[in-house]
Residue frames relative to the residue before (quaternion, step in Angstrom):
aa qw qx qy qz dx dy dz
M 1.0000 0.0000 0.0000 0.0000 0.00 0.00 0.00
I 0.3960 -0.6991 0.5405 0.2495 3.57 -1.01 0.78
E 0.0343 0.8151 -0.5748 0.0643 3.60 -0.29 1.23
D 0.8476 -0.1336 0.0685 0.5090 3.57 -0.69 1.15
H 0.3046 0.7754 -0.4960 0.2448 3.56 1.05 0.77
I 0.0591 0.7795 -0.6177 0.0855 3.55 -0.55 1.23
P 0.2769 -0.7854 0.5270 0.1695 3.63 -0.21 1.19
H 0.4673 -0.6564 0.5147 0.2932 3.55 -1.21 0.50
G 0.1333 0.7744 -0.6107 0.0978 3.54 -1.12 0.72
V 0.5907 -0.5914 0.4187 0.3550 3.55 -1.25 0.36
A 0.6792 0.4990 -0.2982 0.4481 3.59 0.87 -0.94
F 0.0704 -0.7936 0.6043 0.0006 3.55 -1.16 0.69
C 0.0552 -0.7736 0.6305 0.0313 3.56 -1.12 0.74
D 0.2853 -0.7839 0.5332 0.1407 3.55 -0.54 1.19
L 0.3141 -0.7572 0.5434 0.1810 3.57 -0.64 1.12
R 0.5991 -0.5392 0.4380 0.3980 3.55 -1.24 0.44
E 0.6211 -0.5760 0.3880 0.3631 3.53 -1.16 0.60
G 0.5674 0.5990 -0.4461 0.3469 3.53 -1.21 0.50
A 0.6308 -0.5414 0.3989 0.3871 3.53 -1.26 0.38
V 0.2025 -0.7790 0.5861 0.0932 3.56 -1.03 0.81
A 0.2638 -0.7629 0.5716 0.1471 3.54 -0.74 1.08
T 0.3934 -0.7111 0.5353 0.2302 3.55 -1.02 0.84
E 0.2309 -0.7535 0.5987 0.1429 3.58 -0.96 0.90
H 0.2364 -0.8084 0.5334 0.0782 3.55 -0.78 1.10
Y 0.1006 -0.7894 0.6052 0.0209 3.55 -0.97 0.97
V 0.0698 -0.7325 0.6702 0.0970 3.51 -1.27 0.54
F 0.1975 -0.7800 0.5881 0.0820 3.55 -0.70 1.14
I 0.1988 -0.7845 0.5815 0.0826 3.55 -0.64 1.19
L 0.2111 -0.8261 0.5174 0.0720 3.55 -0.38 1.28
V 0.1884 -0.7727 0.6028 0.0633 3.53 -0.81 1.13
P 0.5911 -0.5879 0.4015 0.3792 3.65 -0.93 0.77
S 0.8189 0.1798 -0.2017 0.5064 3.56 -1.07 0.92
L 0.2738 0.7732 -0.5252 0.2267 3.57 1.14 0.59
S 0.5116 -0.6174 0.5014 0.3251 3.53 -1.31 0.39
M 0.3430 -0.7445 0.5343 0.2063 3.59 -0.57 1.12
N 0.5724 0.5939 -0.3722 0.4255 3.57 1.14 -0.65
A 0.7071 0.4495 -0.2626 0.4785 3.58 0.79 -1.01
F 0.6407 0.5435 -0.3153 0.4413 3.58 0.97 -0.87
S 0.7163 0.4337 -0.2574 0.4822 3.58 0.78 -1.01
S 0.6165 0.5550 -0.3459 0.4385 3.60 1.09 -0.66
A 0.6462 0.5014 -0.3193 0.4787 3.58 1.18 -0.49
I 0.7080 0.4759 -0.2670 0.4483 3.57 0.93 -0.86
E 0.6425 0.5902 -0.3437 0.3475 3.60 0.85 -0.91
P 0.6413 0.5022 -0.3605 0.4545 3.67 0.87 -0.67
L 0.6252 0.5267 -0.3373 0.4668 3.60 1.08 -0.67
R 0.6511 0.5127 -0.3044 0.4697 3.56 0.96 -0.88
I 0.6744 0.4977 -0.2910 0.4613 3.57 0.92 -0.93
A 0.6175 0.5397 -0.3466 0.4553 3.60 1.02 -0.72
N 0.6397 0.5049 -0.3166 0.4854 3.60 1.02 -0.79
Q 0.6734 0.5207 -0.2907 0.4369 3.53 0.91 -0.98
L 0.6921 0.4960 -0.2837 0.4410 3.58 0.88 -0.94
T 0.7606 0.3849 -0.1976 0.4840 3.58 0.99 -0.79
R 0.3125 -0.7528 0.5020 0.2892 3.59 1.27 -0.38
K 0.5965 0.5252 -0.3669 0.4835 3.54 1.16 0.71
V 0.4420 -0.6652 0.5243 0.2955 3.56 -1.18 0.50
L 0.0450 -0.8201 0.5699 -0.0250 3.55 0.22 1.31
F 0.8015 0.1275 -0.0287 0.5836 3.54 1.11 -0.77
K 0.0807 -0.7380 0.6657 0.0749 3.51 -1.24 0.64
W 0.0006 -0.8037 0.5948 -0.0191 3.56 -1.10 0.63
R 0.0048 0.7639 -0.6451 -0.0181 3.49 -1.28 0.44
C 0.3796 -0.7308 0.5320 0.1969 3.56 -1.30 0.31
L 0.0751 -0.7741 0.6277 0.0316 3.52 -1.12 0.82
S 0.1585 -0.7450 0.6325 0.1405 3.55 -1.29 0.34
E 0.7227 -0.4388 0.2872 0.4502 3.57 -1.23 0.21
D 0.8224 0.2103 -0.0756 0.5232 3.58 0.88 -0.97
G 0.5812 -0.6104 0.3710 0.3898 3.59 1.25 0.13
Q 0.5690 0.5901 -0.3771 0.4310 3.56 1.31 0.09
P 0.6384 -0.5135 0.3894 0.4209 3.62 -1.18 0.41
V 0.2767 -0.7670 0.5642 0.1300 3.55 -1.16 0.67
R 0.3336 -0.7426 0.5490 0.1895 3.56 -0.92 0.93
C 0.3606 -0.7376 0.5366 0.1946 3.56 -0.85 1.03
S 0.6741 -0.4948 0.3558 0.4173 3.56 -1.27 0.18
N 0.6651 0.4814 -0.3119 0.4781 3.61 1.20 -0.36
G 0.6282 -0.5829 0.3162 0.4069 3.59 1.28 0.17
L 0.5966 0.5709 -0.3688 0.4268 3.59 1.21 -0.26
E 0.3442 -0.7356 0.5477 0.2012 3.54 -1.11 0.71
V 0.1848 -0.7602 0.6150 0.0981 3.53 -1.11 0.77
S 0.3495 -0.7294 0.5468 0.2164 3.57 -0.81 0.99
V 0.2370 -0.7735 0.5756 0.1190 3.57 -1.19 0.55
N 0.5204 -0.6603 0.4611 0.2838 3.55 -1.33 0.26
G 0.8000 -0.1580 0.0995 0.5702 3.56 1.25 0.01
S 0.6093 -0.5438 0.4240 0.3914 3.54 -1.31 -0.25
I 0.6795 -0.5127 0.3392 0.4004 3.57 -1.27 0.28
D 0.5142 0.6312 -0.4266 0.3939 3.59 1.24 -0.12
D 0.6866 0.5061 -0.2564 0.4546 3.56 1.29 -0.31
I 0.3305 0.7293 -0.5343 0.2710 3.64 1.13 0.43
Q 0.2860 -0.7882 0.5290 0.1304 3.56 -0.77 1.10
P 0.6370 -0.5858 0.3462 0.3623 3.63 -1.08 0.65
H 0.7064 0.4653 -0.2662 0.4622 3.61 1.13 -0.56
E 0.6052 0.6051 -0.3387 0.3911 3.60 1.25 -0.08
I 0.3639 -0.6544 0.6166 0.2432 3.53 -1.28 0.64
A 0.2092 -0.8179 0.5302 0.0784 3.58 -0.55 1.19
I 0.0440 -0.8164 0.5745 -0.0377 3.57 -0.51 1.23
V 0.2608 -0.7618 0.5763 0.1398 3.58 -0.74 1.08
C 0.1341 -0.7857 0.6023 0.0436 3.57 -0.80 1.07
S 0.0337 0.8064 -0.5851 0.0792 3.55 -0.56 1.18
G 0.1998 -0.7863 0.5742 0.1103 3.58 -1.27 -0.18
V 0.8357 -0.1008 0.0910 0.5320 3.56 -0.72 -1.05
Q 0.8282 0.1651 -0.1741 0.5064 3.56 -1.27 0.58
P 0.0512 0.8707 -0.4888 0.0190 3.60 0.88 0.90
K 0.6449 0.5160 -0.3365 0.4523 3.59 0.99 -0.74
A 0.6811 0.4899 -0.2860 0.4629 3.57 0.91 -0.92
M 0.7270 0.4392 -0.2370 0.4716 3.58 1.03 -0.80
S 0.5036 0.6574 -0.4229 0.3678 3.57 1.26 -0.24
S 0.2149 -0.8051 0.5477 0.0751 3.57 -0.86 1.01
K 0.4870 -0.6603 0.4886 0.2968 3.57 -0.93 0.89
K 0.6347 0.5401 -0.3341 0.4403 3.57 0.99 -0.78
V 0.6640 0.4826 -0.3047 0.4832 3.58 0.95 -0.85
A 0.6458 0.5187 -0.3229 0.4578 3.59 0.94 -0.88
D 0.6493 0.5165 -0.3186 0.4584 3.60 0.96 -0.85
E 0.6678 0.4987 -0.3035 0.4617 3.59 0.98 -0.82
I 0.6208 0.5281 -0.3349 0.4728 3.58 1.06 -0.74
R 0.6525 0.5025 -0.3139 0.4724 3.58 0.93 -0.86
R 0.6423 0.5380 -0.3276 0.4366 3.61 0.95 -0.81
V 0.7262 0.4302 -0.2694 0.4637 3.60 0.73 -1.02
W 0.6041 0.5452 -0.3596 0.4566 3.59 1.13 -0.61
R 0.6611 0.5028 -0.3028 0.4674 3.58 0.97 -0.82
L 0.6484 0.5001 -0.3129 0.4812 3.57 1.22 -0.45
G 0.6475 -0.5635 0.3027 0.4143 3.57 1.29 0.06
Q 0.5180 0.6459 -0.4210 0.3705 3.60 1.24 0.07
T 0.4741 -0.6298 0.5330 0.3076 3.53 -1.32 0.42
V 0.0597 -0.7834 0.6184 0.0149 3.57 -0.99 0.88
G 0.0392 -0.8169 0.5752 0.0173 3.57 -1.20 0.33
G 0.2252 -0.7480 0.6064 0.1484 3.50 -1.37 0.15
I 0.1646 -0.7797 0.6004 0.0673 3.55 -0.92 0.98
C 0.8032 0.1325 -0.1790 0.5525 3.56 -0.98 0.96
T 0.7865 -0.2218 0.1728 0.5499 3.61 -0.29 -1.20
G 0.3058 0.7564 -0.5141 0.2647 3.58 1.18 0.46
T 0.5044 0.6541 -0.4094 0.3875 3.56 1.28 -0.34
Y 0.5549 0.5977 -0.3936 0.4242 3.61 1.15 -0.52
T 0.6673 0.4963 -0.3073 0.4626 3.59 0.91 -0.88
L 0.6358 0.5161 -0.3239 0.4738 3.58 1.03 -0.75
A 0.6337 0.5183 -0.3259 0.4729 3.58 1.06 -0.75
E 0.6565 0.5015 -0.3052 0.4737 3.59 0.98 -0.84
A 0.6270 0.5341 -0.3293 0.4617 3.57 1.19 -0.56
G 0.4063 -0.7578 0.4346 0.2679 3.58 1.27 -0.26
I 0.5361 0.6558 -0.3813 0.3705 3.57 1.15 0.56
L 0.5940 0.6344 -0.3385 0.3607 3.61 1.25 -0.02
K 0.4258 0.7152 -0.4694 0.2946 3.61 1.20 -0.11
G 0.8401 0.2145 -0.1659 0.4698 3.55 -0.87 1.02
T 0.7080 0.3911 -0.2780 0.5182 3.60 1.22 0.04
P 0.4636 -0.6617 0.4985 0.3141 3.64 -0.90 0.80
V 0.0289 -0.7952 0.6057 -0.0041 3.57 -1.01 0.82
T 0.1589 -0.7667 0.6099 0.1219 3.51 -1.31 0.24
L 0.0124 0.7451 -0.6659 -0.0352 3.51 -1.42 0.17
H 0.7438 -0.3995 0.2585 0.4694 3.59 -1.23 0.10
W 0.5781 -0.6442 0.3800 0.3262 3.57 -0.88 1.01
E 0.6144 0.5711 -0.3566 0.4114 3.61 1.04 -0.70
N 0.7412 0.4267 -0.2109 0.4733 3.57 1.11 -0.71
I 0.4790 0.7110 -0.4195 0.2984 3.58 1.25 -0.20
P 0.6371 0.5335 -0.3695 0.4159 3.69 0.80 -0.77
A 0.6870 0.4608 -0.2883 0.4822 3.60 0.88 -0.90
F 0.6253 0.5495 -0.3352 0.4413 3.58 1.00 -0.81
R 0.6632 0.5089 -0.3047 0.4564 3.57 0.96 -0.87
E 0.6449 0.5081 -0.3290 0.4667 3.59 1.04 -0.66
L 0.6997 0.4718 -0.2705 0.4634 3.58 0.99 -0.82
Y 0.7937 0.1669 -0.0637 0.5815 3.56 1.07 -0.77
P 0.0495 -0.8675 0.4945 0.0199 3.61 0.60 1.14
D 0.6648 0.5195 -0.3097 0.4384 3.60 1.16 -0.45
L 0.6092 0.5675 -0.3560 0.4243 3.60 1.24 -0.15
D 0.4297 -0.6982 0.5255 0.2273 3.54 -1.18 0.71
V 0.0893 0.8160 -0.5606 0.1090 3.58 0.02 1.29
N 0.0711 -0.7954 0.6017 0.0162 3.56 -1.00 0.87
E 0.5082 -0.6491 0.4770 0.3047 3.56 -1.31 0.06
H 0.2782 0.7581 -0.5354 0.2473 3.58 1.01 0.76
L 0.6386 -0.5364 0.3858 0.3944 3.58 -1.25 0.34
F 0.7693 -0.1624 0.1355 0.6029 3.56 0.93 -0.90
H 0.1518 -0.7877 0.5899 0.0918 3.55 -1.27 0.23
F 0.1921 -0.7482 0.6262 0.1055 3.55 -0.91 1.01
G 0.0565 -0.8065 0.5885 0.0053 3.56 -0.36 1.21
D 0.7013 -0.4089 0.3410 0.4741 3.54 -1.24 -0.38
R 0.8135 -0.2039 0.0416 0.5430 3.54 -0.02 1.40
I 0.6641 0.4031 -0.3302 0.5362 3.58 1.18 0.57
W 0.0615 -0.7900 0.6100 0.0000 3.56 -0.64 1.17
T 0.0093 0.7758 -0.6307 -0.0146 3.57 -1.03 0.76
C 0.0814 -0.8033 0.5898 -0.0168 3.54 -1.10 0.75
A 0.5281 -0.6694 0.4354 0.2888 3.55 -1.04 0.85
G 0.5142 -0.6462 0.4238 0.3720 3.59 1.19 -0.32
G 0.6762 0.4595 -0.3616 0.4482 3.56 -1.27 -0.27
V 0.7888 -0.2817 0.2126 0.5033 3.57 -1.07 -0.68
A 0.4495 0.6603 -0.4697 0.3758 3.61 1.24 0.01
A 0.5747 0.5780 -0.3800 0.4374 3.61 1.18 -0.49
T 0.6075 0.5289 -0.3446 0.4822 3.57 1.14 -0.61
D 0.6379 0.5202 -0.3244 0.4660 3.58 0.95 -0.87
M 0.6530 0.5284 -0.3181 0.4395 3.56 0.93 -0.88
M 0.7110 0.4549 -0.2680 0.4644 3.57 0.84 -0.96
I 0.6052 0.5286 -0.3597 0.4742 3.59 1.09 -0.61
S 0.6217 0.5291 -0.3294 0.4744 3.57 1.07 -0.73
R 0.6423 0.5124 -0.3160 0.4745 3.57 1.03 -0.77
I 0.6465 0.5156 -0.3117 0.4681 3.58 0.98 -0.86
L 0.6127 0.5453 -0.3383 0.4613 3.58 1.05 -0.78
K 0.6838 0.4927 -0.2933 0.4511 3.58 0.86 -0.95
L 0.7381 0.4352 -0.2376 0.4576 3.58 0.90 -0.90
H 0.8509 0.1956 -0.0278 0.4867 3.58 0.88 -0.97
G 0.6271 -0.6129 0.3192 0.3594 3.57 1.22 0.19
L 0.7236 -0.4915 0.3118 0.3708 3.48 -1.41 0.34
K 0.6230 0.5746 -0.3556 0.3940 3.60 0.93 -0.84
L 0.7133 0.4324 -0.2629 0.4849 3.58 0.81 -0.96
S 0.6416 0.5257 -0.3463 0.4381 3.60 0.90 -0.79
R 0.6463 0.5031 -0.3197 0.4764 3.59 1.03 -0.73
A 0.6469 0.5208 -0.3217 0.4547 3.57 0.98 -0.82
V 0.6426 0.5030 -0.3158 0.4840 3.61 1.01 -0.81
T 0.6213 0.5487 -0.3332 0.4492 3.58 0.98 -0.83
T 0.6725 0.4966 -0.2890 0.4664 3.57 0.93 -0.94
M 0.6646 0.5024 -0.3089 0.4587 3.59 0.93 -0.85
C 0.6651 0.4852 -0.2951 0.4848 3.60 1.14 -0.62
L 0.3462 -0.7261 0.4965 0.3263 3.59 1.31 -0.22
H 0.4039 0.6877 -0.4663 0.3827 3.52 1.17 0.78
Q 0.3483 -0.8228 0.3888 0.2249 3.53 0.23 1.29
V 0.8020 -0.0246 0.0561 0.5942 3.59 0.77 -1.02
P 0.3505 -0.7335 0.5322 0.2364 3.63 -0.59 1.03
R 0.3257 -0.7618 0.5344 0.1675 3.56 -0.95 0.91
V 0.4630 -0.6694 0.5037 0.2895 3.55 -1.13 0.66
E 0.6852 -0.5528 0.2975 0.3694 3.54 -1.21 0.56
T 0.7016 0.4850 -0.2868 0.4363 3.60 1.04 -0.62
E 0.4537 0.6761 -0.4699 0.3410 3.61 1.21 0.02
P 0.5204 -0.6431 0.4523 0.3332 3.62 -1.04 0.69
Q 0.5841 -0.6124 0.4156 0.3333 3.55 -1.16 0.64
K 0.8126 0.0602 0.0065 0.5797 3.56 0.99 -0.76
V 0.5928 -0.5365 0.4499 0.3979 3.50 -1.29 0.33
G 0.6787 -0.4843 0.3477 0.4288 3.57 -1.22 0.30
S 0.6668 -0.5152 0.3623 0.3984 3.52 -1.24 0.47
A 0.6151 0.5614 -0.3487 0.4299 3.56 1.04 -0.73
A 0.6730 0.4803 -0.3002 0.4756 3.56 0.92 -0.88
A 0.6293 0.5589 -0.3349 0.4236 3.57 1.05 -0.75
I 0.7425 0.3233 -0.2209 0.5435 3.59 1.14 -0.50
T 0.5559 -0.6907 0.3320 0.3221 3.52 1.25 0.76
V 0.3224 0.7112 -0.5493 0.2976 3.58 1.00 0.80
R 0.0573 -0.8127 0.5799 0.0052 3.55 -0.86 0.90
H 0.5023 0.5855 -0.4737 0.4248 3.54 0.76 1.07
P 0.4970 -0.7108 0.3989 0.2977 3.63 -0.52 1.14
S 0.6882 0.4776 -0.3006 0.4560 3.60 0.83 -0.90
L 0.6722 0.4861 -0.3040 0.4684 3.58 0.95 -0.84
E 0.5974 0.5497 -0.3564 0.4626 3.59 1.05 -0.69
K 0.6685 0.5046 -0.2940 0.4605 3.56 0.91 -0.95
I 0.6476 0.5275 -0.3141 0.4513 3.57 0.98 -0.87
I 0.6851 0.4941 -0.2913 0.4491 3.57 0.82 -1.01
D 0.6711 0.4846 -0.3050 0.4710 3.59 0.90 -0.86
F 0.6136 0.5355 -0.3425 0.4685 3.61 1.11 -0.65
I 0.6461 0.5139 -0.3149 0.4683 3.57 0.96 -0.86
E 0.6818 0.4964 -0.2919 0.4512 3.58 0.86 -0.97
S 0.6577 0.5283 -0.3161 0.4341 3.61 1.06 -0.67
D 0.7911 0.1953 -0.1011 0.5707 3.62 1.17 -0.44
I 0.1191 0.8625 -0.4857 0.0775 3.54 1.06 0.82
E 0.6976 0.4522 -0.2837 0.4779 3.62 1.11 -0.56
G 0.5661 0.6337 -0.3714 0.3742 3.59 1.26 -0.17
D 0.6047 -0.5434 0.4380 0.3836 3.53 -1.36 0.01
L 0.0409 -0.8445 0.5335 -0.0241 3.55 0.38 1.27
T 0.0671 -0.7716 0.6316 0.0363 3.56 -0.81 1.01
L 0.5830 -0.6084 0.4070 0.3525 3.55 -1.07 0.71
D 0.6289 0.5377 -0.3404 0.4467 3.58 1.02 -0.74
A 0.6693 0.4935 -0.3005 0.4671 3.59 0.95 -0.86
I 0.6372 0.5249 -0.3262 0.4606 3.58 1.03 -0.77
A 0.6647 0.4984 -0.2983 0.4700 3.56 0.93 -0.91
K 0.6386 0.5303 -0.3228 0.4547 3.56 1.01 -0.83
N 0.6388 0.5306 -0.3243 0.4530 3.57 0.97 -0.81
A 0.7112 0.4328 -0.2425 0.4980 3.57 1.09 -0.79
K 0.3734 -0.7614 0.4499 0.2802 3.58 1.36 -0.09
I 0.5712 0.4991 -0.4279 0.4915 3.53 0.94 1.04
S 0.5783 -0.5741 0.4292 0.3896 3.58 -1.24 0.21
R 0.6348 -0.5220 0.3997 0.4059 3.55 -1.26 0.38
R 0.6330 0.5334 -0.3344 0.4506 3.60 0.99 -0.78
Q 0.6414 0.5114 -0.3241 0.4713 3.58 0.98 -0.83
M 0.6414 0.5332 -0.3193 0.4498 3.57 0.97 -0.85
E 0.6684 0.5009 -0.3049 0.4576 3.57 0.90 -0.88
R 0.6308 0.5238 -0.3314 0.4668 3.58 1.07 -0.70
L 0.6271 0.5418 -0.3358 0.4477 3.58 1.00 -0.78
F 0.6701 0.4909 -0.3040 0.4664 3.59 0.88 -0.91
K 0.6599 0.5073 -0.3132 0.4573 3.57 0.94 -0.83
T 0.6862 0.5018 -0.2818 0.4449 3.57 0.94 -0.93
Y 0.8034 0.3342 -0.1517 0.4690 3.57 0.78 -1.05
L 0.8073 0.2588 -0.1244 0.5156 3.62 1.04 -0.66
A 0.3480 -0.7757 0.4599 0.2563 3.58 1.32 -0.19
I 0.6587 0.4005 -0.3397 0.5388 3.58 1.11 0.70
T 0.5370 -0.6064 0.4686 0.3527 3.55 -1.28 0.21
P 0.6556 -0.4941 0.3750 0.4305 3.62 -1.19 0.26
K 0.6344 0.5324 -0.3343 0.4498 3.60 0.99 -0.80
Q 0.6485 0.5172 -0.3127 0.4628 3.55 0.99 -0.84
F 0.6459 0.5224 -0.3161 0.4582 3.56 0.97 -0.84
I 0.6490 0.5174 -0.3161 0.4595 3.59 0.94 -0.89
K 0.6724 0.5019 -0.3068 0.4493 3.58 0.87 -0.93
Q 0.6664 0.4950 -0.3101 0.4634 3.58 0.91 -0.87
S 0.6347 0.5297 -0.3289 0.4566 3.58 1.01 -0.79
R 0.6576 0.5065 -0.3083 0.4647 3.58 0.99 -0.82
L 0.6515 0.5106 -0.3184 0.4620 3.57 0.99 -0.75
H 0.6349 0.5070 -0.3299 0.4806 3.59 1.02 -0.72
R 0.6268 0.5182 -0.3351 0.4756 3.58 1.04 -0.74
G 0.6498 0.5200 -0.3175 0.4545 3.58 0.94 -0.82
R 0.6358 0.5201 -0.3327 0.4632 3.57 0.98 -0.78
A 0.6473 0.5253 -0.3192 0.4507 3.60 0.96 -0.85
I 0.6601 0.5018 -0.3087 0.4660 3.59 0.98 -0.82
M 0.6773 0.4985 -0.3003 0.4501 3.60 0.89 -0.91
A 0.6065 0.5855 -0.3532 0.4057 3.59 1.11 -0.63
E 0.8205 0.2706 -0.1050 0.4926 3.59 1.07 -0.62
T 0.7313 0.3667 -0.2409 0.5221 3.60 1.21 0.03
N 0.4253 -0.6673 0.5420 0.2828 3.52 -1.38 0.10
L 0.2814 0.7787 -0.5133 0.2257 3.56 1.18 0.49
S 0.5227 -0.6303 0.4719 0.3267 3.56 -1.13 0.65
T 0.6642 -0.4909 0.3724 0.4233 3.55 -1.25 0.30
A 0.6363 0.5297 -0.3302 0.4533 3.59 1.01 -0.77
E 0.6623 0.5009 -0.3032 0.4674 3.57 0.98 -0.83
V 0.6450 0.5057 -0.3167 0.4774 3.57 1.02 -0.80
A 0.6288 0.5400 -0.3347 0.4483 3.58 0.94 -0.87
A 0.6774 0.4841 -0.2936 0.4696 3.58 0.90 -0.90
A 0.6641 0.5328 -0.3022 0.4287 3.57 1.02 -0.83
C 0.7726 0.2943 -0.1936 0.5282 3.59 1.14 -0.42
G 0.7202 -0.5493 0.2295 0.3562 3.55 1.10 0.75
F 0.5191 0.6170 -0.4387 0.3967 3.62 1.18 0.35
N 0.4958 -0.6907 0.4532 0.2678 3.55 -1.04 0.81
S 0.8043 0.0731 -0.0293 0.5889 3.59 1.16 -0.50
S 0.5744 -0.5973 0.4353 0.3519 3.54 -1.20 0.55
S 0.6214 0.5477 -0.3522 0.4356 3.60 1.07 -0.65
H 0.6438 0.5069 -0.3169 0.4777 3.57 1.01 -0.80
F 0.6415 0.5142 -0.3155 0.4738 3.57 1.00 -0.84
S 0.6830 0.5023 -0.2981 0.4386 3.60 0.82 -0.99
K 0.6398 0.5352 -0.3211 0.4486 3.57 0.95 -0.86
N 0.7183 0.4385 -0.2537 0.4769 3.57 0.84 -0.96
F 0.5886 0.5685 -0.3594 0.4485 3.57 1.12 -0.65
K 0.6848 0.4783 -0.2900 0.4671 3.58 0.86 -0.96
E 0.6586 0.5114 -0.3209 0.4491 3.59 0.98 -0.76
L 0.7009 0.4498 -0.2798 0.4776 3.60 1.05 -0.67
F 0.8164 0.2864 -0.1208 0.4867 3.59 0.83 -0.98
G 0.5229 -0.6954 0.3858 0.3070 3.59 1.24 0.06
V 0.7428 0.2614 -0.1959 0.5844 3.60 1.25 0.02
S 0.5456 -0.6008 0.4625 0.3570 3.57 -1.23 0.37
P 0.6358 -0.5042 0.3980 0.4280 3.60 -1.19 0.31
F 0.6183 0.5488 -0.3454 0.4441 3.62 1.01 -0.77
H 0.6612 0.4962 -0.3054 0.4725 3.59 0.91 -0.91
F 0.6541 0.5145 -0.3187 0.4537 3.58 0.93 -0.84
I 0.6503 0.5136 -0.3158 0.4622 3.60 0.95 -0.85
Q 0.6970 0.4888 -0.2722 0.4485 3.58 0.96 -0.89
T 0.8272 0.2541 -0.0827 0.4942 3.57 0.92 -0.90
G 0.3705 -0.7247 0.4973 0.3003 3.58 1.11 -0.59
E 0.5726 0.6110 -0.3676 0.4045 3.57 1.29 0.02
Y 0.1147 0.7574 -0.6403 0.0570 3.53 -1.18 0.64
K 0.4479 -0.6661 0.5212 0.2900 3.55 -1.29 0.25
S 0.5237 -0.6171 0.4747 0.3458 3.54 -1.02 0.76
P 0.5274 -0.6573 0.4268 0.3280 3.59 -0.84 0.93
S 0.2239 -0.7592 0.5970 0.1306 3.54 -0.83 0.99
R 0.6783 -0.4620 0.3555 0.4473 3.55 -1.26 0.18
R 0.6577 0.5211 -0.3165 0.4425 3.55 0.97 -0.84
S 0.6778 0.4834 -0.3053 0.4622 3.59 0.91 -0.91
R 0.6258 0.5278 -0.3409 0.4621 3.57 1.04 -0.71
A 0.6629 0.5085 -0.3107 0.4533 3.54 0.94 -0.88
T 0.6284 0.5330 -0.3308 0.4599 3.58 1.03 -0.81
C 0.6621 0.5031 -0.2948 0.4708 3.54 0.92 -0.96
D 0.6432 0.5639 -0.3227 0.4051 3.56 0.95 -0.88
K 0.6684 0.5345 -0.3161 0.4094 3.58 0.99 -0.72
N 0.6673 0.5237 -0.2981 0.4377 3.59 1.17 -0.49
């Protein structure tokens, strides 16, 4: 347990005068959690203590059974006990990572629901939001989690309000996308509790140039991610990604971008060397793969969720792009990176 731990350092930040209340955290570690997200949440708290020479924050770690937990990178993290030991004064944060649905525990979800009903604040970092969803406490509150896991999450919990923000402070429910967004979240908390001077000092010590606000998007648009630098094409690609399961027609897409269909087709050929139809199909197949990786939905349900009219059409194109059938991917998680030849084959259908 971290008790009154104030690391030594050269930098110092003098807090305003007055009594300082200590905020207590308990991080509940789920197998295969992201160490990046977990450590990104703790380090701003540690640095705040170090800079002020005060115990502004205390934290400890628990697991379902009190045993060490292996992270997704293979390293084990020791804990201070089991989840039966959550104290009434602690903010309980679930830290998860890969395979969130499979790693989600009913016992942990039940405990989160219990302490939340008692009036405590709870949260989820990275894919810890899955545990909060299983606890049944997210109805009516906006939540977030890592962008890679959002498509599957939306299929499993269609009634929940999920967005792609960095983090969200709700009414006693905190959610965070993970990664370095956990640093942004904690810096925001430090700002609220202790003011701008300390939050800026923590930001500088983290080498985190500018802290981001909670409503900022997790990632740049899809167009920027594939290094497209044409305003109209960027708009088109982001429009497609925002409604990938819908009935996208080329005329409607071009109209939204305020260009002709012919102009749109030239842009795709010039910058991506594929047609708009090919891009839409590949995007839908990637979405389907993401959903299958984290849910138990049938192939027909996945096909419908990413805009295919039939499971057979989806399966045929999936195998041509990824080199394996959807069934094989569901059973093993294995696929082949799309080659130029497989992409071209898929494109013709």
